[in-house]
C-alpha positions in Angstrom: 4.2 56.6 73.6 1.1 58.0 75.4 -0.8 54.7 74.9 2.2 52.8 76.2 2.3 54.8 79.4 -1.5 54.8 79.8 -3.2 52.3 82.2 -5.7 51.7 79.3 -3.4 49.7 77.2 0.3 50.0 78.0 2.6 48.7 75.2 -0.1 46.1 74.4 -2.0 49.0 72.7 0.8 51.4 72.0 2.7 49.0 69.7 -0.1 48.1 67.4 -1.2 51.7 67.1 2.4 52.7 66.3 2.8 50.0 63.8 -0.1 51.3 61.8 1.7 54.5 61.3 4.6 55.0 58.9 7.2 55.2 61.7 10.2 53.0 61.9 8.9 49.7 63.6 12.0 49.3 65.7 11.7 52.8 67.0 8.1 52.1 67.9 9.2 49.0 69.9 11.9 51.0 71.8 9.6 54.0 72.6 6.7 51.8 73.7 9.0 49.6 75.9 10.7 52.6 77.5 7.4 54.4 78.1 6.0 51.2 79.7 9.1 50.8 81.9 8.7 54.4 83.2 5.3 53.4 84.7 6.9 51.5 87.5 8.8 54.4 89.2 5.9 56.8 88.5 3.4 54.4 90.1 5.7 53.6 93.1 6.0 57.4 93.7 2.3 57.7 93.5 1.6 54.8 95.8 4.2 55.9 98.4 3.3 59.6 98.5 0.1 60.7 96.8 -2.0 57.6 97.4 -1.8 58.1 101.2 -3.1 61.6 100.9 -6.0 60.6 98.5 -7.1 57.7 100.7 -8.8 60.4 103.0 -11.6 60.8 100.4 -14.3 58.2 100.4 -14.7 58.0 96.6 -11.0 57.5 96.0 -10.7 55.0 98.8 -13.6 52.9 97.5 -12.0 52.7 94.0 -8.5 52.1 95.4 -9.8 49.2 97.6 -11.5 47.7 94.5 -8.3 47.8 92.5 -6.3 46.4 95.4 -8.6 43.5 95.8 -8.6 42.7 92.1 -4.8 42.9 92.0 -4.5 40.6 95.0 -6.9 38.1 93.6 -5.1 38.0 90.2 -1.6 38.0 91.4 -1.4 36.6 94.9 -0.9 32.9 94.2 1.6 33.4 91.4 3.7 36.0 93.2 3.7 34.4 96.7 4.5 31.0 95.3 7.1 31.9 92.6 8.3 35.4 93.8 10.4 37.2 91.2 9.5 34.7 88.5 5.8 34.9 89.3 5.8 38.6 89.1 7.8 38.6 85.9 5.3 36.1 84.3 2.3 38.0 85.6 3.6 41.2 83.9 4.7 39.3 80.8 1.4 37.9 79.8 -0.1 40.3 77.3 -3.8 40.2 78.3 -6.0 42.8 80.0 -5.5 42.9 83.8 -1.8 42.1 83.7 1.1 44.3 83.0 3.2 46.9 84.8 0.3 48.7 86.5 -1.0 45.5 88.1 2.6 44.4 88.8 3.4 47.6 90.5 0.3 47.5 92.6 1.2 43.9 93.5 4.7 45.0 94.5 3.2 47.7 96.8 0.6 45.4 98.3 2.9 42.4 98.9 5.8 44.6 100.1 8.2 43.2 97.5 11.8 44.6 97.4 11.7 47.4 94.9 14.9 46.7 93.0 13.9 43.0 92.4 10.3 44.1 91.5 11.6 46.7 89.1 13.8 44.0 87.4 10.9 41.5 87.2 8.6 44.2 85.8 11.2 45.3 83.2 11.9 41.8 82.0 8.2 41.0 81.9 7.5 44.2 80.0 10.2 43.4 77.5 8.9 39.9 76.7 5.3 41.2 76.6 6.4 43.9 74.2 8.3 41.4 72.0 5.2 39.1 71.8 2.9 42.0 70.9 5.4 43.6 68.4 6.2 40.3 66.6 2.5 39.4 66.5 1.4 42.7 65.0 4.4 43.5 62.9 4.1 40.2 61.0 0.4 40.2 61.3 0.1 43.6 59.6 2.8 42.6 57.0 0.7 39.5 56.2 -2.4 41.6 55.3 -0.5 44.3 53.3 
């Protein structure tokens, strides 16, 4: 669960780590998915309330601007051109630099309606989690 809520891996890391344990693989999927979905409201709260306060400090502002530029570069064309579907696909692709953290930052930067963005992120997280779960569940089964 902690890996799935972490910005260092999300469910893309939480699922494979969980599948290596002796825990029920379906429970692992559900816990990783739910933990990853929880990132959106936590990040929105952070960006709306805490981020504004922290931007007063130079070292934080420098890092925040770096992340914002990177998120804009990676997501701008897809999200502006395709809207909901672009955000969903951006979150869905299970590669580094995409996912709910980047999707939430893009939501904040592009001022996307929160309910639609939450739905796009949740659907994207679901399909990303399915891709990772199926790949690793059957991949680990193949080598056992």
